[in-house]
C-alpha positions as CSV (number, residue, x, y, z in Angstrom):
1,X,97.6,126.0,82.2
2,X,95.0,127.2,79.8
3,X,92.1,127.0,82.1
4,X,90.1,129.4,84.2
5,X,92.2,129.7,87.3
6,X,88.5,130.0,89.5
7,X,85.8,128.2,87.9
8,X,82.3,127.4,89.2
9,X,81.9,125.8,92.9
10,X,79.7,124.2,94.9
11,X,81.1,124.5,98.7
12,X,80.4,121.4,100.9
13,X,77.6,121.0,103.2
14,X,78.0,120.5,106.8
15,X,78.5,117.0,106.8
16,X,81.3,114.8,105.8
17,X,80.1,111.3,105.1
18,X,82.1,110.6,102.1
19,X,85.3,112.8,102.3
20,X,87.3,111.3,104.7
21,X,87.8,107.7,102.8
22,X,87.3,110.1,99.2
23,X,90.9,111.9,100.5
24,X,92.9,109.3,102.0
25,X,94.1,108.0,98.9
26,X,93.3,111.3,96.6
27,X,91.2,108.8,92.5
28,X,100.7,110.4,98.7
29,X,117.2,118.9,102.7
30,X,118.7,115.4,102.8
31,X,122.2,114.3,102.7
32,X,121.8,110.8,101.3
33,X,123.8,112.3,98.4
34,X,126.9,112.8,100.4
35,X,128.9,109.9,101.0
36,X,129.8,110.7,104.6
37,X,127.6,108.2,106.4
38,X,128.5,105.0,104.3
39,X,132.4,105.9,104.3
40,X,132.1,106.0,107.8
41,X,130.7,102.7,108.0
42,X,126.7,103.2,109.1
43,X,124.0,103.1,106.6
44,X,123.3,105.8,103.9
45,X,120.8,108.7,105.2
46,X,117.6,109.4,103.1
47,X,115.0,111.7,103.3
48,X,111.7,110.8,102.4
49,X,108.9,113.0,102.2
50,X,105.4,111.7,102.7
51,X,101.4,113.0,102.8
52,X,99.8,110.5,104.9
53,X,97.6,109.0,102.6
54,X,96.1,106.0,102.3
55,X,97.8,104.9,99.2
56,X,101.5,105.2,100.3
57,X,101.0,102.8,102.4
58,X,104.1,100.6,101.1
59,X,106.4,103.4,102.0
60,X,105.4,102.9,105.4
61,X,105.2,99.1,105.0
62,X,109.2,99.8,103.5
63,X,110.3,101.2,106.9
64,X,108.3,99.5,109.6
65,X,109.1,95.9,107.9
66,X,112.5,96.7,107.4
67,X,113.7,96.6,103.6
68,X,115.4,100.4,103.3
69,X,117.4,98.8,106.5
70,X,117.9,95.8,104.7
71,X,119.0,97.9,101.7
72,X,121.6,99.4,103.9
73,X,119.6,102.7,104.2
74,X,118.5,105.0,107.5
75,X,115.6,106.5,106.4
76,X,113.9,109.8,108.0
77,X,110.4,110.2,107.1
78,X,109.3,113.8,107.3
79,X,105.4,114.7,106.7
80,X,104.8,117.3,104.2
81,X,102.0,119.1,102.1
82,X,101.5,118.7,97.9
83,X,103.6,121.3,97.6
84,X,106.0,120.8,99.6
85,X,106.4,117.7,98.5
86,X,106.4,118.5,94.8
87,X,108.7,121.4,95.5
88,X,111.0,119.8,98.4
89,X,111.9,116.8,95.5
90,X,112.9,118.9,92.6
91,X,115.4,121.3,95.2
92,X,116.7,118.1,96.9
93,X,114.7,118.8,100.2
94,X,113.6,115.5,100.1
95,X,115.4,112.6,98.5
96,X,112.0,110.2,97.7
97,X,108.6,109.6,97.6
98,X,106.0,108.1,95.4
99,X,103.2,109.6,94.2
100,X,100.8,110.3,91.1
101,X,102.8,110.5,87.5
102,X,99.7,112.8,85.9
103,X,100.9,115.2,88.8
104,X,104.3,115.6,87.9
105,X,104.6,115.8,84.2
106,X,103.6,119.6,83.9
107,X,106.3,120.6,86.8
108,X,108.9,118.4,84.6
109,X,108.0,120.2,81.6
110,X,108.5,123.6,83.2
111,X,111.8,122.3,84.5
112,X,111.1,120.2,88.0
113,X,114.4,118.2,88.4
114,X,112.6,115.0,89.5
115,X,113.1,111.0,88.4
116,X,110.5,108.2,88.3
117,X,111.7,105.2,88.7
118,X,109.8,102.2,89.0
119,X,105.5,101.4,88.9
120,X,104.1,101.0,92.4
121,X,100.0,100.9,91.9
122,X,97.6,101.3,89.2
123,X,95.0,103.9,88.4
124,X,92.2,104.9,90.5
125,X,90.1,107.3,88.3
126,X,86.8,107.8,87.4
127,X,84.6,109.9,85.4
128,X,80.5,109.2,86.4
129,X,77.6,110.3,85.6
130,X,74.0,110.4,87.3
131,X,72.2,106.6,87.7
132,X,69.4,108.3,85.3
133,X,71.5,110.3,82.8
134,X,70.9,109.5,79.4
135,X,74.9,110.2,78.8
136,X,76.5,106.6,77.7
137,X,80.3,108.1,76.8
138,X,82.5,110.6,77.3
139,X,81.5,111.8,73.8
140,X,77.7,112.7,75.0
141,X,79.5,115.4,77.4
142,X,79.4,118.4,75.2
143,X,78.0,121.2,76.4
144,X,77.9,119.7,79.6
145,X,79.1,120.6,83.2
146,X,81.9,118.4,85.0
147,X,82.2,118.4,88.8
148,X,86.0,118.7,89.8
149,X,87.8,118.3,93.1
150,X,89.9,120.9,92.4
151,X,91.8,122.4,88.7
152,X,94.9,120.4,87.9
153,X,93.9,117.2,90.5
154,X,94.3,113.6,89.1
155,X,90.5,113.4,88.6
156,X,90.4,116.5,86.7
157,X,93.5,115.0,84.4
158,X,92.2,111.6,83.6
159,X,88.7,113.3,82.7
160,X,90.6,115.8,80.5
161,X,92.2,112.9,78.5
162,X,89.2,110.7,78.4
163,X,87.4,113.4,76.8
164,X,90.1,114.2,74.2
165,X,89.9,110.5,73.6
166,X,86.3,110.7,72.3
167,X,87.0,113.9,70.1
168,X,86.1,116.8,72.7
169,X,88.1,119.9,73.6
170,X,88.5,119.9,77.2
171,X,89.3,123.6,77.3
172,X,85.8,124.5,75.4
173,X,83.7,121.4,74.9
174,X,82.5,121.0,78.8
175,X,82.5,123.3,81.7
176,X,84.4,122.9,84.9
177,X,82.8,123.2,88.2
178,X,84.9,122.6,91.1
179,X,83.0,120.5,94.0
180,X,83.7,119.5,97.3
181,X,83.8,115.6,97.3
182,X,81.1,114.8,99.8
183,X,78.9,116.8,98.0
184,X,79.5,115.2,94.3
185,X,76.5,113.2,94.6
186,X,74.3,115.8,95.9
187,X,75.1,117.7,93.2
188,X,74.4,115.4,90.5
189,X,71.0,114.8,92.1
190,X,70.3,118.4,92.2
191,X,71.7,119.0,88.3
192,X,74.1,121.2,89.3
193,X,76.7,119.1,87.6
194,X,76.1,116.8,84.7
195,X,79.3,114.2,85.6
196,X,81.7,114.1,88.2
197,X,85.4,113.4,87.9
198,X,86.4,110.8,90.8
199,X,89.1,108.9,92.6
200,X,89.1,106.1,94.5
201,X,87.8,105.0,97.0
202,X,84.7,107.5,96.4
203,X,83.9,106.1,93.2
204,X,83.4,102.8,94.0
205,X,81.4,104.3,97.6
206,X,78.8,105.7,94.9
207,X,78.4,102.9,93.2
208,X,78.0,100.7,95.7
209,X,75.2,103.6,96.8
210,X,73.4,103.2,93.3
211,X,74.3,106.9,93.2
212,X,76.7,107.1,90.0
213,X,77.0,105.1,86.9
214,X,80.5,104.8,85.2
215,X,80.8,106.1,81.7
216,X,85.0,106.2,82.1
217,X,87.4,103.9,84.3
218,X,90.9,104.5,84.4
219,X,91.5,100.8,86.3
220,X,89.3,99.2,83.7
221,X,88.7,100.6,80.7
222,X,91.4,100.2,77.5
223,X,94.1,101.5,77.2
224,X,94.2,102.9,80.8
225,X,93.7,100.1,82.6
226,X,97.5,98.9,83.0
227,X,98.7,102.8,83.0
228,X,100.4,103.3,86.5
229,X,98.6,106.2,88.9
230,X,101.4,106.5,91.3
231,X,105.2,105.8,90.6
232,X,108.5,106.2,93.0
233,X,110.0,109.4,92.3
234,X,113.9,110.9,93.6
235,X,115.0,114.5,93.5
236,X,116.9,114.7,90.6
237,X,120.3,116.0,93.1
238,X,120.4,112.9,94.7
239,X,119.6,110.3,91.8
240,X,122.5,111.8,90.2
241,X,124.7,112.0,93.3
242,X,124.0,108.8,94.5
243,X,122.5,106.2,91.8
244,X,123.2,103.6,93.9
245,X,121.3,104.9,96.5
246,X,118.5,106.0,94.4
247,X,118.7,102.2,93.4
248,X,118.3,101.0,97.3
249,X,115.5,103.2,97.9
250,X,113.3,102.3,94.8
251,X,113.9,98.4,95.3
252,X,112.6,98.9,99.3
253,X,109.8,100.7,98.0
254,X,108.9,98.1,95.3
255,X,109.2,95.3,97.9
256,X,107.2,97.4,100.0
257,X,104.4,97.5,97.0
258,X,104.5,93.8,96.7
259,X,104.3,93.3,100.1
260,X,101.0,95.5,100.2
261,X,99.3,93.8,98.0
262,X,99.9,90.3,99.5
263,X,99.0,91.8,102.6
264,X,96.6,94.7,102.2
265,X,94.9,94.5,105.6
266,X,98.0,93.6,107.7
267,X,99.6,96.9,105.6
268,X,96.3,98.9,106.4
269,X,96.7,98.4,110.3
270,X,100.3,98.6,110.1
271,X,100.0,102.6,108.8
272,X,96.9,103.2,111.2
273,X,99.1,101.7,114.2
274,X,101.7,103.5,113.2
275,X,100.2,106.7,113.0
276,X,101.0,107.4,109.5
277,X,97.5,107.4,108.4
278,X,94.5,109.3,110.7
279,X,92.0,106.5,110.2
280,X,90.3,103.6,111.6
281,X,92.1,100.3,110.6
282,X,88.9,99.0,109.3
283,X,88.3,102.1,106.9
284,X,91.6,102.0,105.7
285,X,91.7,98.4,104.6
286,X,88.5,99.4,102.5
287,X,90.6,101.9,100.9
288,X,94.0,100.1,100.1
289,X,91.6,97.2,98.8
290,X,90.6,99.5,96.3
291,X,93.7,99.8,94.7
292,X,96.0,97.1,92.5
293,X,99.5,97.2,93.6
294,X,101.9,95.9,91.0
295,X,105.6,97.0,91.1
296,X,106.9,97.2,87.8
297,X,109.8,98.7,85.7
298,X,109.3,98.9,81.5
299,X,105.0,99.1,82.2
300,X,105.7,102.2,84.3
301,X,108.1,103.7,81.7
302,X,105.3,103.1,79.0
303,X,102.8,104.6,81.6
304,X,104.8,107.7,81.5
305,X,104.5,108.0,78.0
306,X,101.2,107.3,77.3
307,X,100.3,109.9,79.8
308,X,102.8,112.5,78.8
309,X,101.3,112.0,74.8
310,X,97.4,112.3,76.1
311,X,98.6,115.0,78.2
312,X,99.4,116.8,75.3
313,X,96.5,116.2,73.0
314,X,94.0,117.5,76.1
315,X,96.2,120.7,75.8
316,X,97.8,120.2,79.6
317,X,100.9,120.4,78.2
318,X,102.5,123.2,75.9
319,X,101.6,122.9,72.5
320,X,105.4,123.2,71.8
321,X,106.3,120.7,74.2
322,X,107.4,116.9,72.8
323,X,106.0,114.1,75.0
324,X,108.5,112.0,74.3
325,X,111.1,114.4,75.6
326,X,109.3,115.2,78.7
327,X,108.5,111.3,79.5
328,X,112.3,110.6,78.5
329,X,113.6,113.1,81.1
330,X,111.2,112.4,83.4
331,X,112.2,108.4,83.7
332,X,115.6,107.1,85.0
333,X,116.7,103.7,84.8
334,X,118.8,102.3,87.6
335,X,121.0,99.4,88.4
336,X,119.6,96.5,89.9
337,X,115.9,97.7,89.7
338,X,114.3,95.7,86.7
339,X,111.5,93.4,85.9
340,X,113.6,90.5,86.4
341,X,114.2,91.5,89.9
342,X,111.0,92.2,90.8
343,X,109.8,88.9,89.1
344,X,112.3,87.2,92.3
345,X,110.8,88.9,95.3
346,X,109.3,87.0,98.0
347,X,107.3,88.7,100.7
348,X,105.7,86.7,103.6
349,X,102.4,86.3,103.7
350,X,100.7,87.5,106.9
351,X,97.4,85.3,107.9
352,X,94.5,87.4,108.2
353,X,96.3,90.2,106.5
354,X,95.0,89.6,103.1
355,X,92.1,91.5,101.1
356,X,89.2,92.8,103.0
357,X,85.4,91.5,102.9
358,X,83.9,93.9,100.2
359,X,81.3,96.4,102.0
360,X,77.9,98.1,100.9
361,X,78.0,101.8,100.5
362,X,76.0,101.6,103.5
363,X,78.6,99.4,105.6
364,X,81.2,102.0,104.6
365,X,79.3,105.1,105.5
366,X,78.7,103.1,108.7
367,X,82.7,103.1,109.1
368,X,82.5,106.7,108.2
369,X,80.2,107.7,110.9
370,X,82.9,106.7,113.5
371,X,85.5,108.4,112.2
372,X,86.5,111.3,115.0
373,X,88.5,114.0,113.1
374,X,87.3,114.0,109.4
375,X,87.8,117.7,109.2
376,X,91.9,117.1,109.7
377,X,91.5,114.7,106.9
378,X,90.0,117.0,104.8
379,X,92.6,119.5,105.1
380,X,95.4,116.7,105.0
381,X,94.1,115.3,101.9
382,X,93.7,118.5,99.8
383,X,96.2,121.5,101.5
384,X,98.5,122.4,97.9
385,X,95.6,121.3,95.5
386,X,91.9,122.1,96.8
387,X,90.7,125.5,96.8
388,X,91.6,126.7,100.7
389,X,88.1,127.6,100.8
390,X,87.0,124.2,101.4
391,X,89.0,123.5,103.7
392,X,88.4,126.4,106.2
393,X,86.4,125.4,109.3
394,X,82.7,126.3,109.3
395,X,80.1,126.6,111.8
C-alpha cells in the first residue's frame, strides 16, 4: 500500500476508559473438505476461527443455539488473531468465519484464496471532528491531520474512501496519525489531530459525551448506509472441495445473524456467559445494540463491488487492478443460500432479549470503569492490526 509504514503516533495515556468498548467491535487446518465424516454417517466437521469480538455474536449464537447441528455440521471453534484468521482462511487452516469486507479485498487482490458468501451486519465506521471545529465535511479536511487506530484498519479504509468521494487524495492531501482509541477525544481537544476515524461503538460514545461531531457516517450516509461491514467468508479450499458444506455453514451463520437482530441483549448475554467475549453482559449488549444485523445475499454482493471500486479510486488497490474482477473473485454463490431463503427464516424471540435501553456517555463510562481486564481487551482487539507498541504493558 502506498502509505508510510510508520506515520505520526500519539501514545495512549494510562487510563483505558474507552478502549475496551471501542475494540469489542473493531468501527471479528479444518478437515470439513474431507467427506470421511459424512460418509461414515456422522456430521461433517468444520473448523471456525474467531477473535472474541462483540460483532461475532452471530457465530456464537449459531453454535450455542444448534444452527450448525441443524445443518448436519460438527463445528470446532478455534480462537486466533487478525493475521491468523486471514492467513488461516487462505491456507485452509480454518474453514469459515465472518469478518470485514474491506479488510479482505486487498489480500484477495494479492491472491488470498477466500470466498465471501453472505452479508451479516451493516457498517459501523465514522469520520468525526471536535464539537467546535469549523470543518463541515470531509472535503474540508485538506491539509489536516486525521487520527486512526492503525494504517490499514477499517476506520482508515473508510476515511480514505470518504475523502476520495469528496475529491481529495488520501495519500497526499491529509496526514495520517496513529492514535490509541482511548485518547482520540483528547487528541482532538489538544489540537494534535483535526479529525478522527472511529468504529462503533466508540463513535457513538464520543457523540453521547458531546466530544465529537460526525461528518461522514457509514451507517447513515449515502451510499454507505446499506453497505455491509462484515460478511461470511470461507476458505477457498473448503468452498471448492465441499460446496454443500460451504452452503450449510453460510446458512447457519446467516440464521445466527437474524437471531442476533431479533434478540441483541440475549445474544450479548450468551456470548459473555459462554466466555466467547471478555466483557460484562451489560457492556456487550450496548455494543451489539449499535450494530444492525441484516442477513442478505444480493445486497452483500453489491457491497463488495462498491467497496472494491471506491478502494481502487482511493489508491487502496493497485492502479492496474480491475475492481469488478476482484469483487467477482471474492464472491461465491451457493445453492440454497438466497434472499428468498432468508425471507422464510423464523427465529425465536426471547423475552427480555430485545434491544437494550440506550445509555448516556457517563453511564457507558461507568460500565467501562467496572471492567476488570481492559488491557486484555486492548491486546485481543488490536493484535495483528495495530502498532504493537500500543499493546505493551506500561507502568
